[in-house]
Biopython code that builds the backbone (N, CA, C, O; Angstrom):
import numpy as np
from Bio.PDB.StructureBuilder import StructureBuilder

atoms = [
    (1, "UNK", "N", (-7.672, 53.460, 39.626)),
    (1, "UNK", "CA", (-8.111, 52.723, 38.468)),
    (1, "UNK", "C", (-8.797, 51.410, 38.901)),
    (1, "UNK", "O", (-9.829, 51.023, 38.354)),
    (2, "UNK", "N", (-8.205, 50.756, 39.876)),
    (2, "UNK", "CA", (-8.795, 49.506, 40.355)),
    (2, "UNK", "C", (-10.173, 49.748, 40.976)),
    (2, "UNK", "O", (-11.106, 48.970, 40.773)),
    (3, "UNK", "N", (-10.281, 50.831, 41.730)),
    (3, "UNK", "CA", (-11.568, 51.181, 42.344)),
    (3, "UNK", "C", (-12.643, 51.341, 41.271)),
    (3, "UNK", "O", (-13.750, 50.820, 41.409)),
    (4, "UNK", "N", (-12.317, 52.048, 40.225)),
    (4, "UNK", "CA", (-13.292, 52.292, 39.162)),
    (4, "UNK", "C", (-13.652, 50.990, 38.454)),
    (4, "UNK", "O", (-14.822, 50.741, 38.163)),
    (5, "UNK", "N", (-12.650, 50.162, 38.177)),
    (5, "UNK", "CA", (-12.920, 48.878, 37.520)),
    (5, "UNK", "C", (-13.834, 48.019, 38.394)),
    (5, "UNK", "O", (-14.749, 47.364, 37.894)),
    (6, "UNK", "N", (-13.581, 48.028, 39.683)),
    (6, "UNK", "CA", (-14.402, 47.241, 40.604)),
    (6, "UNK", "C", (-15.848, 47.737, 40.598)),
    (6, "UNK", "O", (-16.781, 46.938, 40.516)),
    (7, "UNK", "N", (-16.028, 49.033, 40.684)),
    (7, "UNK", "CA", (-17.394, 49.572, 40.731)),
    (7, "UNK", "C", (-18.129, 49.391, 39.406)),
    (7, "UNK", "O", (-19.360, 49.400, 39.377)),
    (8, "UNK", "N", (-17.389, 49.229, 38.312)),
    (8, "UNK", "CA", (-18.026, 49.003, 37.017)),
    (8, "UNK", "C", (-18.469, 47.557, 36.813)),
    (8, "UNK", "O", (-19.237, 47.264, 35.897)),
    (9, "UNK", "N", (-17.987, 46.657, 37.664)),
    (9, "UNK", "CA", (-18.390, 45.251, 37.549)),
    (9, "UNK", "C", (-19.835, 45.057, 37.994)),
    (9, "UNK", "O", (-20.297, 45.748, 38.902)),
    (10, "UNK", "N", (-20.540, 44.147, 37.379)),
    (10, "UNK", "CA", (-21.857, 43.793, 37.914)),
    (10, "UNK", "C", (-21.678, 43.243, 39.334)),
    (10, "UNK", "O", (-20.679, 42.587, 39.631)),
    (11, "UNK", "N", (-22.629, 43.510, 40.183)),
    (11, "UNK", "CA", (-22.535, 43.100, 41.584)),
    (11, "UNK", "C", (-22.231, 41.611, 41.713)),
    (11, "UNK", "O", (-21.467, 41.216, 42.593)),
    (12, "UNK", "N", (-22.801, 40.799, 40.876)),
    (12, "UNK", "CA", (-22.581, 39.358, 40.942)),
    (12, "UNK", "C", (-21.160, 38.923, 40.628)),
    (12, "UNK", "O", (-20.756, 37.814, 40.978)),
    (13, "UNK", "N", (-20.400, 39.790, 39.973)),
    (13, "UNK", "CA", (-19.008, 39.479, 39.630)),
    (13, "UNK", "C", (-18.016, 39.957, 40.681)),
    (13, "UNK", "O", (-16.818, 39.696, 40.564)),
    (14, "UNK", "N", (-18.489, 40.640, 41.689)),
    (14, "UNK", "CA", (-17.620, 41.155, 42.748)),
    (14, "UNK", "C", (-17.405, 40.055, 43.791)),
    (14, "UNK", "O", (-18.042, 40.035, 44.844)),
    (15, "UNK", "N", (-16.498, 39.153, 43.467)),
    (15, "UNK", "CA", (-16.284, 37.989, 44.319)),
    (15, "UNK", "C", (-15.341, 38.298, 45.482)),
    (15, "UNK", "O", (-14.808, 39.402, 45.593)),
    (16, "UNK", "N", (-15.152, 37.311, 46.334)),
    (16, "UNK", "CA", (-14.342, 37.495, 47.534)),
    (16, "UNK", "C", (-12.899, 37.830, 47.182)),
    (16, "UNK", "O", (-12.286, 38.666, 47.846)),
    (17, "UNK", "N", (-12.351, 37.207, 46.168)),
    (17, "UNK", "CA", (-10.967, 37.492, 45.798)),
    (17, "UNK", "C", (-10.807, 38.950, 45.360)),
    (17, "UNK", "O", (-9.846, 39.609, 45.756)),
    (18, "UNK", "N", (-11.717, 39.451, 44.564)),
    (18, "UNK", "CA", (-11.644, 40.853, 44.147)),
    (18, "UNK", "C", (-11.806, 41.791, 45.341)),
    (18, "UNK", "O", (-11.119, 42.808, 45.439)),
    (19, "UNK", "N", (-12.709, 41.445, 46.238)),
    (19, "UNK", "CA", (-12.903, 42.257, 47.443)),
    (19, "UNK", "C", (-11.642, 42.270, 48.304)),
    (19, "UNK", "O", (-11.291, 43.293, 48.892)),
    (20, "UNK", "N", (-10.962, 41.115, 48.373)),
    (20, "UNK", "CA", (-9.709, 41.013, 49.113)),
    (20, "UNK", "C", (-8.671, 41.979, 48.539)),
    (20, "UNK", "O", (-8.033, 42.726, 49.281)),
    (21, "UNK", "N", (-8.508, 41.959, 47.230)),
    (21, "UNK", "CA", (-7.520, 42.840, 46.602)),
    (21, "UNK", "C", (-7.881, 44.314, 46.775)),
    (21, "UNK", "O", (-7.005, 45.148, 47.005)),
    (22, "UNK", "N", (-9.152, 44.630, 46.664)),
    (22, "UNK", "CA", (-9.587, 46.012, 46.861)),
    (22, "UNK", "C", (-9.342, 46.442, 48.309)),
    (22, "UNK", "O", (-8.874, 47.554, 48.552)),
    (23, "UNK", "N", (-9.648, 45.584, 49.255)),
    (23, "UNK", "CA", (-9.405, 45.910, 50.666)),
    (23, "UNK", "C", (-7.919, 46.102, 50.935)),
    (23, "UNK", "O", (-7.538, 47.009, 51.675)),
    (24, "UNK", "N", (-7.079, 45.263, 50.346)),
    (24, "UNK", "CA", (-5.626, 45.427, 50.492)),
    (24, "UNK", "C", (-5.186, 46.796, 49.993)),
    (24, "UNK", "O", (-4.444, 47.510, 50.668)),
    (25, "UNK", "N", (-5.650, 47.147, 48.814)),
    (25, "UNK", "CA", (-5.301, 48.442, 48.240)),
    (25, "UNK", "C", (-5.767, 49.580, 49.147)),
    (25, "UNK", "O", (-5.006, 50.500, 49.445)),
    (26, "UNK", "N", (-6.998, 49.510, 49.573)),
    (26, "UNK", "CA", (-7.537, 50.570, 50.427)),
    (26, "UNK", "C", (-6.760, 50.668, 51.739)),
    (26, "UNK", "O", (-6.459, 51.770, 52.196)),
    (27, "UNK", "N", (-6.437, 49.541, 52.341)),
    (27, "UNK", "CA", (-5.690, 49.552, 53.602)),
    (27, "UNK", "C", (-4.298, 50.144, 53.404)),
    (27, "UNK", "O", (-3.822, 50.919, 54.234)),
    (28, "UNK", "N", (-3.658, 49.781, 52.319)),
    (28, "UNK", "CA", (-2.295, 50.252, 52.075)),
    (28, "UNK", "C", (-2.215, 51.753, 51.835)),
    (28, "UNK", "O", (-1.177, 52.367, 52.084)),
    (29, "UNK", "N", (-3.289, 52.339, 51.359)),
    (29, "UNK", "CA", (-3.286, 53.792, 51.150)),
    (29, "UNK", "C", (-3.955, 54.535, 52.313)),
    (29, "UNK", "O", (-4.140, 55.751, 52.252)),
    (30, "UNK", "N", (-4.311, 53.808, 53.360)),
    (30, "UNK", "CA", (-4.878, 54.433, 54.545)),
    (30, "UNK", "C", (-6.368, 54.687, 54.491)),
    (30, "UNK", "O", (-6.892, 55.424, 55.326)),
    (31, "UNK", "N", (-7.065, 54.100, 53.538)),
    (31, "UNK", "CA", (-8.522, 54.256, 53.460)),
    (31, "UNK", "C", (-9.146, 53.098, 54.241)),
    (31, "UNK", "O", (-9.705, 52.165, 53.665)),
    (32, "UNK", "N", (-9.033, 53.186, 55.569)),
    (32, "UNK", "CA", (-9.450, 52.082, 56.426)),
    (32, "UNK", "C", (-10.956, 51.821, 56.425)),
    (32, "UNK", "O", (-11.360, 50.658, 56.439)),
    (33, "UNK", "N", (-11.801, 52.853, 56.410)),
    (33, "UNK", "CA", (-13.244, 52.559, 56.344)),
    (33, "UNK", "C", (-13.620, 51.762, 55.096)),
    (33, "UNK", "O", (-14.454, 50.860, 55.164)),
    (34, "UNK", "N", (-13.014, 52.089, 53.971)),
    (34, "UNK", "CA", (-13.289, 51.354, 52.738)),
    (34, "UNK", "C", (-12.784, 49.930, 52.801)),
    (34, "UNK", "O", (-13.430, 49.012, 52.296)),
    (35, "UNK", "N", (-11.628, 49.742, 53.421)),
    (35, "UNK", "CA", (-11.085, 48.387, 53.586)),
    (35, "UNK", "C", (-11.980, 47.571, 54.502)),
    (35, "UNK", "O", (-12.281, 46.414, 54.210)),
    (36, "UNK", "N", (-12.403, 48.164, 55.600)),
    (36, "UNK", "CA", (-13.275, 47.465, 56.550)),
    (36, "UNK", "C", (-14.614, 47.125, 55.904)),
    (36, "UNK", "O", (-15.193, 46.078, 56.197)),
    (37, "UNK", "N", (-15.103, 47.981, 55.046)),
    (37, "UNK", "CA", (-16.361, 47.690, 54.350)),
    (37, "UNK", "C", (-16.236, 46.420, 53.509)),
    (37, "UNK", "O", (-17.164, 45.613, 53.458)),
    (38, "UNK", "N", (-15.098, 46.246, 52.856)),
    (38, "UNK", "CA", (-14.893, 45.018, 52.077)),
    (38, "UNK", "C", (-14.769, 43.801, 52.997)),
    (38, "UNK", "O", (-15.283, 42.728, 52.681)),
    (39, "UNK", "N", (-14.095, 43.966, 54.121)),
    (39, "UNK", "CA", (-14.000, 42.868, 55.097)),
    (39, "UNK", "C", (-15.398, 42.476, 55.555)),
    (39, "UNK", "O", (-15.719, 41.290, 55.626)),
    (40, "UNK", "N", (-16.220, 43.453, 55.861)),
    (40, "UNK", "CA", (-17.587, 43.173, 56.310)),
    (40, "UNK", "C", (-18.378, 42.411, 55.247)),
    (40, "UNK", "O", (-19.163, 41.520, 55.571)),
    (41, "UNK", "N", (-18.171, 42.759, 53.998)),
    (41, "UNK", "CA", (-18.865, 42.067, 52.911)),
    (41, "UNK", "C", (-18.371, 40.626, 52.787)),
    (41, "UNK", "O", (-19.164, 39.714, 52.551)),
    (42, "UNK", "N", (-17.067, 40.422, 52.945)),
    (42, "UNK", "CA", (-16.524, 39.058, 52.915)),
    (42, "UNK", "C", (-17.124, 38.239, 54.045)),
    (42, "UNK", "O", (-17.549, 37.104, 53.829)),
    (43, "UNK", "N", (-17.164, 38.797, 55.237)),
    (43, "UNK", "CA", (-17.711, 38.091, 56.409)),
    (43, "UNK", "C", (-19.200, 37.800, 56.231)),
    (43, "UNK", "O", (-19.695, 36.781, 56.714)),
    (44, "UNK", "N", (-19.905, 38.678, 55.550)),
    (44, "UNK", "CA", (-21.328, 38.433, 55.306)),
    (44, "UNK", "C", (-21.525, 37.193, 54.430)),
    (44, "UNK", "O", (-22.545, 36.511, 54.526)),
    (45, "UNK", "N", (-20.538, 36.911, 53.577)),
    (45, "UNK", "CA", (-20.608, 35.720, 52.727)),
    (45, "UNK", "C", (-20.116, 34.472, 53.438)),
    (45, "UNK", "O", (-20.739, 33.413, 53.357)),
    (46, "UNK", "N", (-18.984, 34.604, 54.144)),
    (46, "UNK", "CA", (-18.353, 33.473, 54.837)),
    (46, "UNK", "C", (-17.806, 33.999, 56.158)),
    (46, "UNK", "O", (-16.781, 34.679, 56.183)),
    (47, "UNK", "N", (-18.479, 33.689, 57.234)),
    (47, "UNK", "CA", (-18.147, 34.260, 58.545)),
    (47, "UNK", "C", (-16.691, 34.032, 58.963)),
    (47, "UNK", "O", (-16.087, 34.909, 59.581)),
    (48, "UNK", "N", (-16.127, 32.881, 58.638)),
    (48, "UNK", "CA", (-14.780, 32.537, 59.099)),
    (48, "UNK", "C", (-13.737, 32.596, 57.980)),
    (48, "UNK", "O", (-12.699, 31.941, 58.070)),
    (49, "UNK", "N", (-13.998, 33.359, 56.950)),
    (49, "UNK", "CA", (-13.082, 33.421, 55.810)),
    (49, "UNK", "C", (-11.715, 33.945, 56.261)),
    (49, "UNK", "O", (-11.623, 34.931, 56.992)),
    (50, "UNK", "N", (-10.666, 33.272, 55.814)),
    (50, "UNK", "CA", (-9.308, 33.644, 56.203)),
    (50, "UNK", "C", (-8.921, 35.035, 55.716)),
    (50, "UNK", "O", (-8.144, 35.723, 56.378)),
    (51, "UNK", "N", (-9.437, 35.452, 54.596)),
    (51, "UNK", "CA", (-9.114, 36.788, 54.102)),
    (51, "UNK", "C", (-9.590, 37.860, 55.079)),
    (51, "UNK", "O", (-8.931, 38.887, 55.242)),
    (52, "UNK", "N", (-10.717, 37.628, 55.722)),
    (52, "UNK", "CA", (-11.232, 38.607, 56.684)),
    (52, "UNK", "C", (-10.283, 38.739, 57.866)),
    (52, "UNK", "O", (-9.954, 39.850, 58.281)),
    (53, "UNK", "N", (-9.843, 37.607, 58.408)),
    (53, "UNK", "CA", (-8.907, 37.651, 59.535)),
    (53, "UNK", "C", (-7.583, 38.287, 59.115)),
    (53, "UNK", "O", (-7.019, 39.097, 59.850)),
    (54, "UNK", "N", (-7.097, 37.925, 57.952)),
    (54, "UNK", "CA", (-5.849, 38.489, 57.436)),
    (54, "UNK", "C", (-5.972, 40.018, 57.309)),
    (54, "UNK", "O", (-5.110, 40.764, 57.774)),
    (55, "UNK", "N", (-7.039, 40.453, 56.685)),
    (55, "UNK", "CA", (-7.230, 41.889, 56.480)),
    (55, "UNK", "C", (-7.418, 42.627, 57.803)),
    (55, "UNK", "O", (-6.903, 43.733, 57.967)),
    (56, "UNK", "N", (-8.134, 42.043, 58.731)),
    (56, "UNK", "CA", (-8.304, 42.684, 60.041)),
    (56, "UNK", "C", (-6.950, 42.866, 60.726)),
    (56, "UNK", "O", (-6.685, 43.911, 61.321)),
    (57, "UNK", "N", (-6.101, 41.849, 60.639)),
    (57, "UNK", "CA", (-4.763, 41.950, 61.239)),
    (57, "UNK", "C", (-3.948, 43.041, 60.554)),
    (57, "UNK", "O", (-3.296, 43.845, 61.220)),
    (58, "UNK", "N", (-3.986, 43.067, 59.242)),
    (58, "UNK", "CA", (-3.239, 44.067, 58.482)),
    (58, "UNK", "C", (-3.711, 45.479, 58.815)),
    (58, "UNK", "O", (-2.896, 46.371, 59.052)),
    (59, "UNK", "N", (-4.998, 45.676, 58.833)),
    (59, "UNK", "CA", (-5.564, 46.992, 59.152)),
    (59, "UNK", "C", (-5.176, 47.396, 60.568)),
    (59, "UNK", "O", (-4.806, 48.545, 60.806)),
    (60, "UNK", "N", (-5.257, 46.464, 61.502)),
    (60, "UNK", "CA", (-4.871, 46.758, 62.885)),
    (60, "UNK", "C", (-3.394, 47.150, 62.964)),
    (60, "UNK", "O", (-3.028, 48.085, 63.677)),
    (61, "UNK", "N", (-2.560, 46.432, 62.229)),
    (61, "UNK", "CA", (-1.132, 46.760, 62.210)),
    (61, "UNK", "C", (-0.906, 48.176, 61.680)),
    (61, "UNK", "O", (-0.152, 48.951, 62.268)),
    (62, "UNK", "N", (-1.557, 48.505, 60.580)),
    (62, "UNK", "CA", (-1.402, 49.845, 60.004)),
    (62, "UNK", "C", (-1.875, 50.930, 60.963)),
    (62, "UNK", "O", (-1.342, 52.040, 60.961)),
    (63, "UNK", "N", (-2.870, 50.613, 61.779)),
    (63, "UNK", "CA", (-3.416, 51.586, 62.706)),
    (63, "UNK", "C", (-2.715, 51.558, 64.060)),
    (63, "UNK", "O", (-3.050, 52.341, 64.948)),
    (64, "UNK", "N", (-1.748, 50.665, 64.221)),
    (64, "UNK", "CA", (-1.007, 50.577, 65.478)),
    (64, "UNK", "C", (-1.798, 49.963, 66.613)),
    (64, "UNK", "O", (-1.524, 50.238, 67.781)),
    (65, "UNK", "N", (-2.781, 49.131, 66.282)),
    (65, "UNK", "CA", (-3.625, 48.507, 67.303)),
    (65, "UNK", "C", (-3.169, 47.061, 67.516)),
    (65, "UNK", "O", (-3.667, 46.138, 66.872)),
    (66, "UNK", "N", (-2.217, 46.884, 68.429)),
    (66, "UNK", "CA", (-1.625, 45.560, 68.662)),
    (66, "UNK", "C", (-2.653, 44.553, 69.175)),
    (66, "UNK", "O", (-2.603, 43.382, 68.796)),
    (67, "UNK", "N", (-3.575, 44.978, 70.020)),
    (67, "UNK", "CA", (-4.576, 44.053, 70.559)),
    (67, "UNK", "C", (-5.494, 43.518, 69.461)),
    (67, "UNK", "O", (-5.781, 42.321, 69.413)),
    (68, "UNK", "N", (-5.949, 44.399, 68.589)),
    (68, "UNK", "CA", (-6.809, 43.961, 67.486)),
    (68, "UNK", "C", (-6.037, 43.081, 66.511)),
    (68, "UNK", "O", (-6.585, 42.115, 65.979)),
    (69, "UNK", "N", (-4.780, 43.404, 66.275)),
    (69, "UNK", "CA", (-3.950, 42.586, 65.408)),
    (69, "UNK", "C", (-3.760, 41.187, 65.965)),
    (69, "UNK", "O", (-3.835, 40.205, 65.226)),
    (70, "UNK", "N", (-3.515, 41.092, 67.259)),
    (70, "UNK", "CA", (-3.351, 39.783, 67.910)),
    (70, "UNK", "C", (-4.654, 38.985, 67.839)),
    (70, "UNK", "O", (-4.635, 37.788, 67.550)),
    (71, "UNK", "N", (-5.774, 39.641, 68.102)),
    (71, "UNK", "CA", (-7.073, 38.960, 68.053)),
    (71, "UNK", "C", (-7.353, 38.425, 66.654)),
    (71, "UNK", "O", (-7.844, 37.306, 66.504)),
    (72, "UNK", "N", (-7.046, 39.213, 65.636)),
    (72, "UNK", "CA", (-7.269, 38.771, 64.256)),
    (72, "UNK", "C", (-6.367, 37.595, 63.906)),
    (72, "UNK", "O", (-6.792, 36.669, 63.215)),
    (73, "UNK", "N", (-5.127, 37.628, 64.378)),
    (73, "UNK", "CA", (-4.204, 36.517, 64.112)),
    (73, "UNK", "C", (-4.650, 35.244, 64.830)),
    (73, "UNK", "O", (-4.555, 34.150, 64.275)),
    (74, "UNK", "N", (-5.132, 35.388, 66.055)),
    (74, "UNK", "CA", (-5.653, 34.216, 66.769)),
    (74, "UNK", "C", (-6.854, 33.630, 66.033)),
    (74, "UNK", "O", (-6.979, 32.410, 65.919)),
    (75, "UNK", "N", (-7.735, 34.490, 65.536)),
    (75, "UNK", "CA", (-8.899, 34.023, 64.778)),
    (75, "UNK", "C", (-8.453, 33.327, 63.502)),
    (75, "UNK", "O", (-9.015, 32.298, 63.128)),
    (76, "UNK", "N", (-7.456, 33.874, 62.836)),
    (76, "UNK", "CA", (-6.921, 33.263, 61.615)),
    (76, "UNK", "C", (-6.440, 31.845, 61.919)),
    (76, "UNK", "O", (-6.784, 30.905, 61.202)),
    (77, "UNK", "N", (-5.654, 31.692, 62.968)),
    (77, "UNK", "CA", (-5.146, 30.368, 63.337)),
    (77, "UNK", "C", (-6.310, 29.424, 63.676)),
    (77, "UNK", "O", (-6.315, 28.261, 63.273)),
    (78, "UNK", "N", (-7.282, 29.937, 64.412)),
    (78, "UNK", "CA", (-8.428, 29.112, 64.806)),
    (78, "UNK", "C", (-9.218, 28.638, 63.582)),
    (78, "UNK", "O", (-9.698, 27.504, 63.563)),
    (79, "UNK", "N", (-9.354, 29.469, 62.586)),
    (79, "UNK", "CA", (-10.161, 29.150, 61.400)),
    (79, "UNK", "C", (-9.383, 28.417, 60.311)),
    (79, "UNK", "O", (-9.985, 27.834, 59.410)),
    (80, "UNK", "N", (-8.067, 28.439, 60.384)),
    (80, "UNK", "CA", (-7.220, 28.008, 59.279)),
    (80, "UNK", "C", (-7.534, 26.600, 58.772)),
    (80, "UNK", "O", (-7.828, 26.435, 57.589)),
    (81, "UNK", "N", (-7.481, 25.601, 59.616)),
    (81, "UNK", "CA", (-7.627, 24.214, 59.149)),
    (81, "UNK", "C", (-8.975, 23.966, 58.480)),
    (81, "UNK", "O", (-9.037, 23.377, 57.401)),
    (82, "UNK", "N", (-10.040, 24.409, 59.114)),
    (82, "UNK", "CA", (-11.375, 24.183, 58.546)),
    (82, "UNK", "C", (-11.562, 24.958, 57.240)),
    (82, "UNK", "O", (-12.159, 24.450, 56.291)),
    (83, "UNK", "N", (-11.055, 26.173, 57.198)),
    (83, "UNK", "CA", (-11.204, 26.973, 55.980)),
    (83, "UNK", "C", (-10.381, 26.400, 54.828)),
    (83, "UNK", "O", (-10.864, 26.343, 53.697)),
    (84, "UNK", "N", (-9.167, 25.984, 55.095)),
    (84, "UNK", "CA", (-8.350, 25.383, 54.033)),
    (84, "UNK", "C", (-9.022, 24.107, 53.527)),
    (84, "UNK", "O", (-9.009, 23.826, 52.329)),
    (85, "UNK", "N", (-9.605, 23.345, 54.437)),
    (85, "UNK", "CA", (-10.299, 22.114, 54.051)),
    (85, "UNK", "C", (-11.521, 22.403, 53.170)),
    (85, "UNK", "O", (-11.983, 21.523, 52.444)),
    (86, "UNK", "N", (-12.039, 23.623, 53.232)),
    (86, "UNK", "CA", (-13.202, 23.996, 52.415)),
    (86, "UNK", "C", (-12.839, 24.116, 50.929)),
    (86, "UNK", "O", (-13.725, 24.187, 50.077)),
    (87, "UNK", "N", (-11.550, 24.138, 50.624)),
    (87, "UNK", "CA", (-11.071, 24.182, 49.228)),
    (87, "UNK", "C", (-11.642, 25.347, 48.423)),
    (87, "UNK", "O", (-12.056, 25.174, 47.277)),
    (88, "UNK", "N", (-11.660, 26.506, 49.017)),
    (88, "UNK", "CA", (-12.143, 27.685, 48.299)),
    (88, "UNK", "C", (-11.123, 28.065, 47.218)),
    (88, "UNK", "O", (-9.921, 28.076, 47.487)),
    (89, "UNK", "N", (-11.582, 28.374, 46.010)),
    (89, "UNK", "CA", (-10.642, 28.675, 44.918)),
    (89, "UNK", "C", (-9.681, 29.818, 45.232)),
    (89, "UNK", "O", (-8.521, 29.783, 44.822)),
    (90, "UNK", "N", (-10.153, 30.822, 45.951)),
    (90, "UNK", "CA", (-9.283, 31.959, 46.271)),
    (90, "UNK", "C", (-8.130, 31.559, 47.188)),
    (90, "UNK", "O", (-7.085, 32.210, 47.199)),
    (91, "UNK", "N", (-8.324, 30.486, 47.957)),
    (91, "UNK", "CA", (-7.230, 30.020, 48.810)),
    (91, "UNK", "C", (-6.116, 29.388, 47.978)),
    (91, "UNK", "O", (-4.941, 29.513, 48.323)),
    (92, "UNK", "N", (-6.469, 28.723, 46.904)),
    (92, "UNK", "CA", (-5.438, 28.140, 46.031)),
    (92, "UNK", "C", (-4.568, 29.252, 45.434)),
    (92, "UNK", "O", (-3.347, 29.119, 45.355)),
    (93, "UNK", "N", (-5.201, 30.331, 45.023)),
    (93, "UNK", "CA", (-4.471, 31.436, 44.408)),
    (93, "UNK", "C", (-3.548, 32.153, 45.394)),
    (93, "UNK", "O", (-2.555, 32.759, 44.990)),
    (94, "UNK", "N", (-3.869, 32.086, 46.664)),
    (94, "UNK", "CA", (-3.117, 32.835, 47.680)),
    (94, "UNK", "C", (-2.555, 31.920, 48.770)),
    (94, "UNK", "O", (-2.308, 32.370, 49.889)),
    (95, "UNK", "N", (-2.357, 30.661, 48.456)),
    (95, "UNK", "CA", (-1.945, 29.699, 49.483)),
    (95, "UNK", "C", (-0.603, 30.069, 50.127)),
    (95, "UNK", "O", (-0.458, 29.946, 51.343)),
    (96, "UNK", "N", (0.363, 30.510, 49.350)),
    (96, "UNK", "CA", (1.661, 30.879, 49.928)),
    (96, "UNK", "C", (1.495, 32.021, 50.922)),
    (96, "UNK", "O", (2.066, 31.980, 52.012)),
    (97, "UNK", "N", (0.725, 33.034, 50.561)),
    (97, "UNK", "CA", (0.475, 34.156, 51.460)),
    (97, "UNK", "C", (-0.169, 33.673, 52.751)),
    (97, "UNK", "O", (0.229, 34.089, 53.838)),
    (98, "UNK", "N", (-1.162, 32.796, 52.638)),
    (98, "UNK", "CA", (-1.864, 32.290, 53.818)),
    (98, "UNK", "C", (-0.940, 31.451, 54.698)),
    (98, "UNK", "O", (-0.955, 31.588, 55.922)),
    (99, "UNK", "N", (-0.147, 30.595, 54.089)),
    (99, "UNK", "CA", (0.788, 29.768, 54.866)),
    (99, "UNK", "C", (1.830, 30.628, 55.568)),
    (99, "UNK", "O", (2.167, 30.375, 56.724)),
    (100, "UNK", "N", (2.337, 31.633, 54.882)),
    (100, "UNK", "CA", (3.328, 32.525, 55.495)),
    (100, "UNK", "C", (2.707, 33.336, 56.631)),
    (100, "UNK", "O", (3.339, 33.557, 57.664)),
    (101, "UNK", "N", (1.476, 33.773, 56.433)),
    (101, "UNK", "CA", (0.812, 34.539, 57.485)),
    (101, "UNK", "C", (0.559, 33.670, 58.711)),
    (101, "UNK", "O", (0.669, 34.140, 59.843)),
    (102, "UNK", "N", (0.225, 32.421, 58.490)),
    (102, "UNK", "CA", (-0.001, 31.510, 59.616)),
    (102, "UNK", "C", (1.218, 31.471, 60.531)),
    (102, "UNK", "O", (1.079, 31.364, 61.750)),
    (103, "UNK", "N", (2.390, 31.557, 59.958)),
    (103, "UNK", "CA", (3.619, 31.521, 60.754)),
    (103, "UNK", "C", (3.729, 32.727, 61.698)),
    (103, "UNK", "O", (4.470, 32.675, 62.681)),
    (104, "UNK", "N", (3.007, 33.798, 61.410)),
    (104, "UNK", "CA", (3.061, 35.006, 62.253)),
    (104, "UNK", "C", (2.002, 34.987, 63.350)),
    (104, "UNK", "O", (1.938, 35.909, 64.163)),
    (105, "UNK", "N", (1.178, 33.957, 63.382)),
    (105, "UNK", "CA", (0.065, 33.957, 64.326)),
    (105, "UNK", "C", (0.458, 33.297, 65.641)),
    (105, "UNK", "O", (1.182, 32.302, 65.643)),
    (106, "UNK", "N", (-0.012, 33.841, 66.756)),
    (106, "UNK", "CA", (0.277, 33.226, 68.051)),
    (106, "UNK", "C", (-0.503, 31.925, 68.217)),
    (106, "UNK", "O", (-1.555, 31.743, 67.604)),
    (107, "UNK", "N", (0.004, 31.044, 69.029)),
    (107, "UNK", "CA", (-0.692, 29.776, 69.274)),
    (107, "UNK", "C", (-1.672, 29.881, 70.428)),
    (107, "UNK", "O", (-2.558, 29.037, 70.562)),
    (108, "UNK", "N", (-1.532, 30.890, 71.256)),
    (108, "UNK", "CA", (-2.455, 31.111, 72.395)),
    (108, "UNK", "C", (-2.789, 32.575, 72.542)),
    (108, "UNK", "O", (-3.545, 32.948, 73.439)),
]
sb = StructureBuilder()
sb.init_structure("model")
sb.init_model(0)
sb.init_chain("A")
sb.init_seg("    ")
for serial, (resi, resn, name, xyz) in enumerate(atoms, 1):
    if name == "N":
        sb.init_residue(resn, " ", resi, " ")
    sb.init_atom(name, np.array(xyz, "f"), 0.0, 1.0, " ", f" {name:<3s}", serial, name[0])
structure = sb.get_structure()
């Protein structure tokens, strides 16, 4: 149902937050190419967006790819301060999730 609602939206209304939720759904049901497509679209808008790093880590975890998961978490930590300072509205809506995820990221 969410997939259909998303595709029915005008392209201009398909914002990063909606793409994040769609990618989460796709990843959780094992539709990794579809999830990665949303990540790619997010990155095309904002190269260092925290949602992209978060989703890459999640997808890597689901696929059992520890190296990719670690790389995504390191990127998340590297981008965190500057991205939070950007005051993106989607970060306010998901701040607890982002702060909790930061705790799972390696420092080196």
